[in-house]
FITI-372072 format. One record per residue (C-alpha): residue number from 1; residue in one letter; x, y, z. Coordinates in steps of 0.001 Angstrom, whole numbers, plus 524288, in hexadecimal, padded with zeros to 5 digits. Example, Ala and Ser with C-alpha at 12.3 -4.5 7.8 and 13.67 -1.06 7.14 Angstrom:
<rs>
+-----+------+-------+-------+-------+
:  nr : rest :    c1 :    c2 :    c3 :
+-----+------+-------+-------+-------+
:   1 :    A : 8300C : 7EE6C : 81E78 :
:   2 :    S : 83566 : 7FBDC : 81BE4 :
+-----+------+-------+-------+-------+
</rs>
This chain:
<rs>
+-----+------+-------+-------+-------+
:  nr : rest :    c1 :    c2 :    c3 :
+-----+------+-------+-------+-------+
:   1 :    X : 89E2C : 7CC49 : 81B49 :
:   2 :    X : 88F0A : 7C7D8 : 818EE :
:   3 :    X : 88685 : 7D1AF : 81230 :
:   4 :    X : 87DF1 : 7D9A1 : 81D1D :
:   5 :    X : 86F00 : 7D746 : 81A54 :
:   6 :    X : 86EBF : 7E795 : 81840 :
:   7 :    X : 8782C : 7E6B9 : 80CC6 :
:   8 :    X : 871CC : 7D90C : 8069E :
:   9 :    X : 863A9 : 7E217 : 80686 :
:  10 :    X : 869D8 : 7EE5B : 8042E :
:  11 :    X : 87083 : 7E83C : 7F7A5 :
:  12 :    X : 86407 : 7DE26 : 7F425 :
:  13 :    X : 85B11 : 7ED34 : 7F34D :
:  14 :    X : 86557 : 7F3D9 : 7EAEC :
:  15 :    X : 86306 : 7EB67 : 7E0B8 :
:  16 :    X : 85425 : 7ECEE : 7E16B :
:  17 :    X : 8537C : 7FA99 : 7D713 :
:  18 :    X : 849ED : 80559 : 7DE3C :
:  19 :    X : 84643 : 7FF20 : 7E7D5 :
:  20 :    X : 847D8 : 803F7 : 7F733 :
:  21 :    X : 84BAA : 7FAB9 : 7FFB9 :
:  22 :    X : 84F3E : 803A9 : 80A41 :
:  23 :    X : 844BB : 80E87 : 80E63 :
:  24 :    X : 8461B : 819E7 : 81610 :
:  25 :    X : 85574 : 81575 : 81966 :
:  26 :    X : 84FB3 : 80908 : 81E26 :
:  27 :    X : 85048 : 7FC18 : 81B11 :
:  28 :    X : 844CE : 7F82F : 81275 :
:  29 :    X : 84475 : 7EC7F : 80A02 :
:  30 :    X : 84A70 : 7E1DA : 813F9 :
:  31 :    X : 852FB : 7D77D : 80BDB :
:  32 :    X : 8484E : 7CCAA : 8115D :
:  33 :    X : 83EE5 : 7C317 : 80E1F :
:  34 :    X : 83094 : 7BF3E : 813E8 :
:  35 :    X : 82BB9 : 7B274 : 80F79 :
:  36 :    X : 81EF8 : 7B07B : 80E8A :
:  37 :    X : 81859 : 7A371 : 80BF6 :
:  38 :    X : 81173 : 7A2F3 : 7FD7C :
:  39 :    X : 8033F : 7A029 : 80285 :
:  40 :    X : 803BC : 7AD0C : 80A6A :
:  41 :    X : 806E2 : 7B4F4 : 7FF57 :
:  42 :    X : 7FAFE : 7B058 : 7FADC :
:  43 :    X : 7F426 : 7B4AA : 806F1 :
:  44 :    X : 7F7AE : 7BFC7 : 80520 :
:  45 :    X : 7F614 : 7C4D7 : 7F7FD :
:  46 :    X : 7E8FF : 7BBEC : 7FA63 :
:  47 :    X : 7E619 : 7C43C : 80503 :
:  48 :    X : 7E9B7 : 7CF86 : 7FDA8 :
:  49 :    X : 7DF97 : 7CE0A : 7F2C4 :
:  50 :    X : 7D406 : 7CDEC : 7FBD5 :
:  51 :    X : 7D8F2 : 7D898 : 80476 :
:  52 :    X : 7D9CE : 7E0E5 : 7F725 :
:  53 :    X : 7CC12 : 7DA80 : 7F369 :
:  54 :    X : 7C5E6 : 7E1DF : 800A8 :
:  55 :    X : 7CAC1 : 7EC60 : 7FE71 :
:  56 :    X : 7C6EF : 7EE34 : 7F01F :
:  57 :    X : 7B98E : 7EC75 : 7F271 :
:  58 :    X : 7BB28 : 7F59F : 7FC7C :
:  59 :    X : 7BDF9 : 8016D : 7F44B :
:  60 :    X : 7B096 : 80083 : 7EDDE :
:  61 :    X : 7ABA5 : 8043F : 7FA72 :
:  62 :    X : 7B566 : 80E38 : 7FF31 :
:  63 :    X : 7B1B6 : 815AA : 7F3BD :
:  64 :    X : 7A21D : 8146B : 7F64C :
:  65 :    X : 7A739 : 81B46 : 805C1 :
:  66 :    X : 7A340 : 826E4 : 8081B :
:  67 :    X : 7ABD8 : 83219 : 80BFC :
:  68 :    X : 7AAE8 : 83195 : 8197B :
:  69 :    X : 7ABFC : 82394 : 819F7 :
:  70 :    X : 7BADC : 823D4 : 81184 :
:  71 :    X : 7BDF2 : 83030 : 81850 :
:  72 :    X : 7BBFE : 825C6 : 827BD :
:  73 :    X : 7C4B0 : 81DF7 : 8200A :
:  74 :    X : 7CFED : 824A1 : 81FB0 :
:  75 :    X : 7CDB7 : 82B4C : 8116B :
:  76 :    X : 7D43A : 83900 : 80D2F :
:  77 :    X : 7C76A : 83FE3 : 80B93 :
:  78 :    X : 7D05A : 845D1 : 7FF53 :
:  79 :    X : 7D229 : 8388E : 7FC3A :
:  80 :    X : 7C1A7 : 836C2 : 7FA8B :
:  81 :    X : 7BF2E : 836FC : 7ED7E :
:  82 :    X : 7CE99 : 831B4 : 7E89C :
:  83 :    X : 7CCAE : 82473 : 7EF63 :
:  84 :    X : 7BE4D : 8230C : 7E91D :
:  85 :    X : 7C24B : 8235B : 7DB4D :
:  86 :    X : 7C26E : 816E8 : 7D505 :
:  87 :    X : 7CCD2 : 819C1 : 7C872 :
:  88 :    X : 7CF55 : 80B3C : 7C627 :
:  89 :    X : 7CADC : 7FE09 : 7C895 :
:  90 :    X : 7D5CA : 7FAD2 : 7D209 :
:  91 :    X : 7D731 : 7FE50 : 7DF98 :
:  92 :    X : 7E39A : 7FD6F : 7E181 :
:  93 :    X : 7ED83 : 7F9EA : 7D7BB :
:  94 :    X : 7FA67 : 7F875 : 7E201 :
:  95 :    X : 7F48E : 7F550 : 7F1FF :
:  96 :    X : 7FC78 : 7EE94 : 7FCDA :
:  97 :    X : 7F901 : 7E732 : 80864 :
:  98 :    X : 7FE19 : 7E6EB : 81581 :
:  99 :    X : 7FB08 : 7D9BA : 81C78 :
: 100 :    X : 7FEFA : 7D51A : 82838 :
: 101 :    X : 7FFD5 : 7C627 : 824F2 :
: 102 :    X : 8032C : 7BE31 : 830C0 :
: 103 :    X : 800E7 : 7AD48 : 8338C :
: 104 :    X : 7F8ED : 7ADB6 : 826F8 :
: 105 :    X : 7EFDC : 7B81B : 8299F :
: 106 :    X : 7EEE1 : 7C5C1 : 820C8 :
: 107 :    X : 7E9BB : 7D3A4 : 82702 :
: 108 :    X : 7E9F7 : 7DD71 : 81DE4 :
: 109 :    X : 7EFF1 : 7EAE5 : 82516 :
: 110 :    X : 7ED99 : 7F58A : 8196C :
: 111 :    X : 7EBF1 : 7F705 : 80AB9 :
: 112 :    X : 7F525 : 80079 : 803D9 :
: 113 :    X : 7ED42 : 80180 : 7FA41 :
: 114 :    X : 7F17F : 80E66 : 7F370 :
: 115 :    X : 7FF98 : 8109B : 7F52D :
: 116 :    X : 8087E : 8029A : 7F955 :
: 117 :    X : 81643 : 803C8 : 7F9BC :
: 118 :    X : 81D14 : 7F583 : 7FC24 :
: 119 :    X : 81B3D : 7F5B4 : 7EB2E :
: 120 :    X : 82A2E : 7F4E2 : 7E73A :
: 121 :    X : 82EF3 : 7EB12 : 7F21F :
: 122 :    X : 82439 : 7E039 : 7F077 :
: 123 :    X : 822A9 : 7E092 : 7E115 :
: 124 :    X : 83155 : 7E19B : 7DEDB :
: 125 :    X : 83A5C : 7E0F6 : 7E783 :
: 126 :    X : 834C8 : 7D4D8 : 7F0DF :
: 127 :    X : 836E1 : 7CD4B : 7E556 :
: 128 :    X : 8469F : 7CF9B : 7E4D0 :
: 129 :    X : 84647 : 7CD15 : 7F41A :
: 130 :    X : 841BD : 7C020 : 7F16A :
: 131 :    X : 84B81 : 7BD3D : 7E6A2 :
: 132 :    X : 8547C : 7C149 : 7F02A :
: 133 :    X : 84F87 : 7B692 : 7F954 :
: 134 :    X : 84B5D : 7ADF7 : 7EF8B :
: 135 :    X : 83D87 : 7ABD5 : 7F3A1 :
: 136 :    X : 8313D : 7ACF4 : 7EA1B :
: 137 :    X : 82C12 : 7BA7C : 7E9FA :
: 138 :    X : 81D99 : 7BB10 : 7ECA2 :
: 139 :    X : 81C7A : 7C7C0 : 7E713 :
: 140 :    X : 81EDF : 7C1DF : 7DA95 :
: 141 :    X : 816E1 : 7C68B : 7CDF7 :
: 142 :    X : 812F5 : 7D136 : 7D581 :
: 143 :    X : 81AB3 : 7DDB2 : 7CE88 :
: 144 :    X : 814C6 : 7D91D : 7C19C :
: 145 :    X : 8070C : 7D9AB : 7C53D :
: 146 :    X : 80846 : 7E6E9 : 7CB5D :
: 147 :    X : 811F5 : 7E9D7 : 7BE5E :
: 148 :    X : 802D5 : 7E56D : 7B867 :
: 149 :    X : 7F9F6 : 7EBEB : 7C260 :
: 150 :    X : 8010C : 7F91B : 7C236 :
: 151 :    X : 8008A : 7FB51 : 7B356 :
: 152 :    X : 7F106 : 7F828 : 7B658 :
: 153 :    X : 7EDD2 : 800EA : 7BF85 :
: 154 :    X : 7F689 : 80B39 : 7B8C3 :
: 155 :    X : 7EDC7 : 80796 : 7ACA4 :
: 156 :    X : 7E11E : 808C3 : 7B1EE :
: 157 :    X : 7E481 : 815F8 : 7B7FB :
: 158 :    X : 7E75F : 81B95 : 7AC37 :
: 159 :    X : 7DA84 : 815CF : 7A40A :
: 160 :    X : 7D29F : 81A22 : 7B131 :
: 161 :    X : 7D66D : 8298F : 7ABB1 :
: 162 :    X : 7D003 : 826CC : 79EC2 :
: 163 :    X : 7DB2A : 82D5D : 7960C :
: 164 :    X : 7E262 : 82B52 : 789CA :
: 165 :    X : 7EFB7 : 82A57 : 785D2 :
: 166 :    X : 7F96A : 82547 : 78E53 :
: 167 :    X : 7FCFF : 82576 : 79E84 :
: 168 :    X : 804E1 : 82DC6 : 7A4FD :
: 169 :    X : 806D5 : 82431 : 7B264 :
: 170 :    X : 80E0E : 82CDF : 7BD91 :
: 171 :    X : 81440 : 82585 : 7C94C :
: 172 :    X : 817D9 : 82BF2 : 7D4D4 :
: 173 :    X : 81BF4 : 82B86 : 7E313 :
: 174 :    X : 82511 : 833A2 : 7ECFF :
: 175 :    X : 83105 : 8356A : 7E3BA :
: 176 :    X : 837C8 : 8371B : 7F184 :
: 177 :    X : 83150 : 829E3 : 7F76C :
: 178 :    X : 83C7C : 81EAF : 7F591 :
: 179 :    X : 83316 : 81469 : 7F53D :
: 180 :    X : 826F0 : 81BA2 : 7EFB5 :
: 181 :    X : 82DAB : 81F9B : 7E41D :
: 182 :    X : 83529 : 81344 : 7E139 :
: 183 :    X : 82838 : 80B4E : 7E4BA :
: 184 :    X : 82047 : 812F5 : 7D9F9 :
: 185 :    X : 82AB3 : 81226 : 7D0B2 :
: 186 :    X : 82ADE : 802AB : 7D15E :
: 187 :    X : 81B78 : 803A4 : 7CE72 :
: 188 :    X : 81C08 : 80D16 : 7C3FF :
: 189 :    X : 82945 : 80584 : 7BC3E :
: 190 :    X : 81FF2 : 7F85D : 7BF6B :
: 191 :    X : 8142D : 7FE28 : 7B9F7 :
: 192 :    X : 81A12 : 7FEDC : 7ABC1 :
: 193 :    X : 81345 : 80795 : 7A74D :
: 194 :    X : 81805 : 81658 : 7A09A :
: 195 :    X : 8194E : 81F27 : 7ADB3 :
: 196 :    X : 81F10 : 8292F : 7B1E0 :
: 197 :    X : 82399 : 82A53 : 7C086 :
: 198 :    X : 8205A : 838AC : 7C753 :
: 199 :    X : 8229E : 83B60 : 7D787 :
: 200 :    X : 816FF : 84153 : 7DE18 :
: 201 :    X : 81C03 : 84DDD : 7DCF7 :
: 202 :    X : 81DDB : 84FCF : 7D10D :
: 203 :    X : 80F08 : 84CEA : 7CCCF :
: 204 :    X : 80855 : 85947 : 7C950 :
: 205 :    X : 7FA64 : 85B2D : 7CB6E :
: 206 :    X : 7F211 : 861BF : 7C1E2 :
: 207 :    X : 7E402 : 864B8 : 7BF1E :
: 208 :    X : 7E338 : 85B0D : 7B2FC :
: 209 :    X : 7EC10 : 85190 : 7B923 :
: 210 :    X : 7F932 : 84C53 : 7BFDE :
: 211 :    X : 80451 : 84FBF : 7B759 :
: 212 :    X : 81463 : 84A43 : 7B77F :
: 213 :    X : 81E0E : 85514 : 7B988 :
: 214 :    X : 81F45 : 85522 : 7A869 :
: 215 :    X : 812B6 : 8587F : 7A95B :
: 216 :    X : 80B4D : 84B09 : 7A3BB :
: 217 :    X : 7FFED : 84844 : 7A92B :
: 218 :    X : 7FF2F : 83B80 : 7B202 :
: 219 :    X : 7F350 : 83121 : 7AEC0 :
: 220 :    X : 7F5E9 : 82753 : 7BABA :
: 221 :    X : 7FFA2 : 828EE : 7C81E :
: 222 :    X : 80284 : 82097 : 7CE8F :
: 223 :    X : 80714 : 8226A : 7DC44 :
: 224 :    X : 809F9 : 81650 : 7E310 :
: 225 :    X : 80FA2 : 81A63 : 7F032 :
: 226 :    X : 808C5 : 82918 : 7F20F :
: 227 :    X : 7FBB0 : 82767 : 7FACE :
: 228 :    X : 7EE2B : 82E2A : 7F80D :
: 229 :    X : 7EEA2 : 83242 : 80648 :
: 230 :    X : 7FBD2 : 83AD1 : 80527 :
: 231 :    X : 7F650 : 83EEF : 7F7E2 :
: 232 :    X : 7EACE : 84432 : 7FCF3 :
: 233 :    X : 7EF8A : 84F5F : 80563 :
: 234 :    X : 7FACF : 851C6 : 7F97A :
: 235 :    X : 7FE5C : 860ED : 7F821 :
: 236 :    X : 8077B : 8679B : 7EF84 :
: 237 :    X : 80F7F : 86C9A : 7F716 :
: 238 :    X : 80FDC : 8791C : 7EFB4 :
: 239 :    X : 7FFC5 : 87D83 : 7ED0B :
: 240 :    X : 7FA2C : 87499 : 7F718 :
: 241 :    X : 7F2CC : 86EF8 : 7EDA6 :
: 242 :    X : 7EC61 : 86113 : 7F17F :
: 243 :    X : 7F4E2 : 859C3 : 7E5F1 :
: 244 :    X : 7F0FE : 84B42 : 7EB51 :
: 245 :    X : 7E1C5 : 84FE8 : 7EAB9 :
: 246 :    X : 7E568 : 85458 : 7DDF9 :
: 247 :    X : 7EB84 : 848EC : 7D7FA :
: 248 :    X : 7DEA9 : 84041 : 7DF9D :
: 249 :    X : 7D56C : 84993 : 7D7AB :
: 250 :    X : 7DBBC : 84863 : 7CA95 :
: 251 :    X : 7DA68 : 83892 : 7CE60 :
: 252 :    X : 7CBF9 : 83B2B : 7D0A5 :
: 253 :    X : 7CA47 : 84370 : 7C351 :
: 254 :    X : 7D0FC : 837A4 : 7BBD8 :
: 255 :    X : 7DD7F : 8405B : 7B75F :
: 256 :    X : 7E734 : 837E4 : 7BE16 :
: 257 :    X : 7E660 : 8291B : 7C2D2 :
: 258 :    X : 7EE28 : 82745 : 7CEAD :
: 259 :    X : 7F1F6 : 815F7 : 7D170 :
: 260 :    X : 7EFDF : 8129A : 7DE36 :
: 261 :    X : 7E30B : 81571 : 7D940 :
: 262 :    X : 7D8EA : 81D30 : 7E202 :
: 263 :    X : 7D1F2 : 81217 : 7E672 :
: 264 :    X : 7E0C6 : 80C44 : 7EC2F :
: 265 :    X : 7DFCF : 8194A : 7F6BE :
: 266 :    X : 7D183 : 8160F : 7FA9D :
: 267 :    X : 7D616 : 8073B : 7FFA4 :
: 268 :    X : 7E289 : 80ACE : 80704 :
: 269 :    X : 7DE31 : 81180 : 812AC :
: 270 :    X : 7DBF3 : 80757 : 81DE2 :
: 271 :    X : 7CE46 : 80DF9 : 82021 :
: 272 :    X : 7CACB : 8046E : 81583 :
: 273 :    X : 7CDD1 : 7F88C : 81F73 :
: 274 :    X : 7C67E : 7FD60 : 829FB :
: 275 :    X : 7B9D3 : 7FF3B : 82045 :
: 276 :    X : 7BCFC : 7F019 : 81B05 :
: 277 :    X : 7BE63 : 7EBB3 : 82A71 :
: 278 :    X : 7B275 : 7F1CB : 82D87 :
: 279 :    X : 7AA6B : 7ED8D : 820A7 :
: 280 :    X : 7AF83 : 7DECD : 825C1 :
: 281 :    X : 7ABB3 : 7E0D5 : 833BF :
: 282 :    X : 79F37 : 7E2A5 : 83181 :
: 283 :    X : 79DAB : 7D84E : 827A9 :
: 284 :    X : 79B3A : 7E1C1 : 81BF1 :
: 285 :    X : 7952F : 7DA72 : 81026 :
: 286 :    X : 79DDD : 7E48E : 805A3 :
: 287 :    X : 7A7C8 : 7D8F7 : 8086E :
: 288 :    X : 7A584 : 7CBA8 : 804B8 :
: 289 :    X : 7A5ED : 7C15F : 80FB0 :
: 290 :    X : 7B398 : 7BC80 : 807C7 :
: 291 :    X : 7B9DC : 7CB28 : 80937 :
: 292 :    X : 7B4BA : 7CC9F : 816E7 :
: 293 :    X : 7BE87 : 7BE94 : 818F1 :
: 294 :    X : 7C7BF : 7C610 : 812D6 :
: 295 :    X : 7C57B : 7D224 : 81C7A :
: 296 :    X : 7C47E : 7CA86 : 82786 :
: 297 :    X : 7D470 : 7C118 : 82416 :
: 298 :    X : 7DBE7 : 7CD7B : 81E95 :
: 299 :    X : 7D58A : 7DAE4 : 82388 :
: 300 :    X : 7DA71 : 7E017 : 8329F :
: 301 :    X : 7CD72 : 7E54F : 838EC :
: 302 :    X : 7CFBE : 7F363 : 836C6 :
: 303 :    X : 7C7D8 : 7FEDC : 83D9C :
: 304 :    X : 7C7E1 : 80FFD : 83AE7 :
: 305 :    X : 7C75A : 80E8F : 84B26 :
: 306 :    X : 7CF7E : 805FE : 854C8 :
: 307 :    X : 7C1DE : 804E1 : 85ED4 :
: 308 :    X : 7C0BF : 7F5B7 : 859D2 :
: 309 :    X : 7CF06 : 7F22B : 85C45 :
: 310 :    X : 7CF76 : 7F94B : 869E9 :
: 311 :    X : 7C28C : 7F139 : 86D64 :
: 312 :    X : 7C7A0 : 7E3EA : 86904 :
: 313 :    X : 7D41B : 7E618 : 871AD :
: 314 :    X : 7DD1E : 7E54B : 86364 :
: 315 :    X : 7E7FC : 7EB12 : 85F55 :
: 316 :    X : 7E634 : 7F2B0 : 8526B :
: 317 :    X : 7ED32 : 7FC5D : 84868 :
: 318 :    X : 7EB25 : 80968 : 846C0 :
: 319 :    X : 7EF72 : 80D8E : 8378A :
: 320 :    X : 7ED2C : 81AD5 : 82F12 :
: 321 :    X : 7E20A : 8186C : 82525 :
: 322 :    X : 7ED46 : 81D10 : 81BAB :
: 323 :    X : 7FB21 : 819E3 : 81F10 :
: 324 :    X : 80724 : 8137B : 819DD :
: 325 :    X : 811D1 : 80A32 : 82138 :
: 326 :    X : 80E52 : 80AC1 : 82DAE :
: 327 :    X : 80C31 : 81868 : 82F25 :
: 328 :    X : 8039B : 81D58 : 83C6D :
: 329 :    X : 8001E : 80F4D : 83F35 :
: 330 :    X : 7FE94 : 80CE1 : 84D38 :
: 331 :    X : 7FAAF : 7FC2C : 853E6 :
: 332 :    X : 7F35C : 800B1 : 85FE9 :
: 333 :    X : 7EE19 : 7F8BC : 86B23 :
: 334 :    X : 7DF23 : 7F5F4 : 86C9C :
: 335 :    X : 7E257 : 800E4 : 876C6 :
: 336 :    X : 7E741 : 80A8A : 86E74 :
: 337 :    X : 7F417 : 80848 : 8721A :
: 338 :    X : 7FDF8 : 80A12 : 8666C :
: 339 :    X : 807F0 : 7FDB0 : 8662A :
: 340 :    X : 80F93 : 8035C : 858E9 :
: 341 :    X : 80D32 : 80EED : 85204 :
: 342 :    X : 81543 : 81227 : 845AF :
: 343 :    X : 81DB1 : 81E9D : 847F6 :
: 344 :    X : 81939 : 825B7 : 8398C :
: 345 :    X : 80B5C : 82C53 : 83CD4 :
: 346 :    X : 8095C : 831C1 : 82DFD :
: 347 :    X : 7FD40 : 82E77 : 83023 :
: 348 :    X : 7F698 : 83378 : 83D48 :
: 349 :    X : 7EB3F : 83AF4 : 835A6 :
: 350 :    X : 7E851 : 830B8 : 82E28 :
: 351 :    X : 7DB69 : 82896 : 831F3 :
: 352 :    X : 7DE8F : 81B4C : 8385E :
: 353 :    X : 7D8CD : 80D73 : 8371E :
: 354 :    X : 7DAA4 : 80584 : 841DF :
: 355 :    X : 7DE2A : 7F6AE : 83FCB :
: 356 :    X : 7DF59 : 7E845 : 847B0 :
: 357 :    X : 7EE86 : 7E7F0 : 84A14 :
: 358 :    X : 7F4FB : 7DAC2 : 84258 :
: 359 :    X : 80319 : 7D934 : 845FD :
: 360 :    X : 80CDA : 7D73F : 83ADB :
: 361 :    X : 814FE : 7CB8D : 83AC7 :
: 362 :    X : 82223 : 7CBA7 : 83DFE :
: 363 :    X : 82EA1 : 7C556 : 83864 :
: 364 :    X : 83C4A : 7C6E4 : 8365E :
: 365 :    X : 84117 : 7CD7E : 82C9F :
: 366 :    X : 84EC9 : 7D287 : 82814 :
: 367 :    X : 85408 : 7E008 : 827BE :
: 368 :    X : 861C3 : 7E5D4 : 8263D :
: 369 :    X : 86327 : 7E76C : 8356F :
: 370 :    X : 85FD1 : 7D832 : 835FE :
: 371 :    X : 85357 : 7D100 : 83912 :
: 372 :    X : 84868 : 7D588 : 8402D :
: 373 :    X : 83B0F : 7D4ED : 8431E :
: 374 :    X : 82FEE : 7DBDE : 839E8 :
: 375 :    X : 820C4 : 7DBA7 : 83977 :
: 376 :    X : 81C2A : 7D7D8 : 82CA3 :
: 377 :    X : 81086 : 7DC2E : 82156 :
: 378 :    X : 80EF0 : 7D82E : 81513 :
: 379 :    X : 80CE1 : 7E133 : 809C5 :
: 380 :    X : 800BC : 7DCD1 : 7FE5D :
: 381 :    X : 800CC : 7E2A0 : 7F34A :
: 382 :    X : 7F37A : 7E35D : 7EA16 :
: 383 :    X : 7F442 : 7E61C : 7DBFA :
: 384 :    X : 7E6C6 : 7E99A : 7D766 :
: 385 :    X : 7E077 : 7DFA2 : 7E0D2 :
: 386 :    X : 7EA76 : 7D75F : 7E069 :
: 387 :    X : 7F526 : 7D135 : 7E88F :
: 388 :    X : 8036A : 7D6FD : 7E625 :
: 389 :    X : 810BD : 7D42C : 7EC86 :
: 390 :    X : 81048 : 7D3AA : 7FB84 :
: 391 :    X : 81BA5 : 7D6D7 : 80580 :
: 392 :    X : 82179 : 7DAF7 : 81345 :
: 393 :    X : 82127 : 7E63C : 81942 :
: 394 :    X : 82A68 : 7E233 : 825F5 :
: 395 :    X : 82C6C : 7EC4B : 83190 :
: 396 :    X : 824D0 : 7F000 : 83DAB :
: 397 :    X : 817A7 : 7ED76 : 84460 :
: 398 :    X : 8112D : 7F865 : 83C48 :
: 399 :    X : 8175F : 7F6C3 : 82E23 :
: 400 :    X : 81D15 : 804BC : 82C06 :
: 401 :    X : 8260B : 80D03 : 82147 :
: 402 :    X : 832BC : 805E3 : 82757 :
: 403 :    X : 82CEC : 7F794 : 82448 :
: 404 :    X : 836B8 : 7EF31 : 81C62 :
: 405 :    X : 83189 : 7EB09 : 81010 :
: 406 :    X : 833F5 : 7DB24 : 811EC :
: 407 :    X : 8334C : 7D0EA : 8032E :
: 408 :    X : 82D36 : 7C5ED : 80316 :
: 409 :    X : 82E46 : 7B712 : 7FD5A :
: 410 :    X : 82570 : 7AC28 : 7FDA2 :
: 411 :    X : 82850 : 7A04B : 806B9 :
: 412 :    X : 826F5 : 79591 : 80006 :
: 413 :    X : 823DC : 78A00 : 80789 :
+-----+------+-------+-------+-------+
</rs>
């Protein structure tokens, strides 16, 4: 009797330790491969480098804006002094762009600059799937690059505190969330520096710093998956103390360094894309002629209200400035009629941005249930300004937390 695809997939992924091939009791990692021509991979990497250069340049402008303007771009009031803090030279250590790649065109949907996931999948697991199907891995050698940049960023963060002795480095996440925990442990191992893992609920804030349960003062805290927009609202359940804001104060007072740095959250708001597009539309001299060409080529028209799309009769997307996994995203006709919306509304109270609708390409994927059509979104990492690993999320027209991980290989001509 032939082995089922499901049994093959489970057998293959069970051979990869500390990986979540199923999530929420559902199939997540596909035993399938999507082939991309080498020149397309190079084009995605080039797009990532150029788009990052635009964001990197805009970060300096954002720090000069008054608080009122920053609030209009959706930043929580409690975060304003924090996001203007430039703790290390790098604006963002690990970030991920989400692109629509179709017929040679590439359009940026958003920049996950603060707490990107999808790391172990692309940097470690993708290679194993390429070996299984006998295709070249487009992310070859990227794990070493990531390891090197992690070390550099941790050292840079430690130096920014100007302390003597040895650095106490701690990696943290929600320990009860499998994907978050195993992603953080993977990054901790990859960094190759003496460090400790402490779950978020075990960290202890005092006036003079952040401490482990054993009473050791932490110098550098790496929080791969814990978003700042959640952190600012965090309260101690017993004392009601605003522990998240106290943590930010420690960073501002140089009693603690965190990675990704504060500037990564500065770039996370989708309001930044509206600002960039606005400057482009008015032909601002803030950007060079070449940079304007990049914005025209890779960015989608994005605004803080839907007026432009309504007047031009264009379909558009409404999405929260801080939101994840397609949560609270709607696709609308110019009339305001909802064509498609995500069932989750976690970010209903969050300021929305409005972006020109750009449909994701559709392809056939192989799942445990057989072949099915799925919309493909390309994730492309940027590591301290340099292009990193790429991969695909396959799922609904709005990419949500039920999307699959579809490994990628190089299609040789």
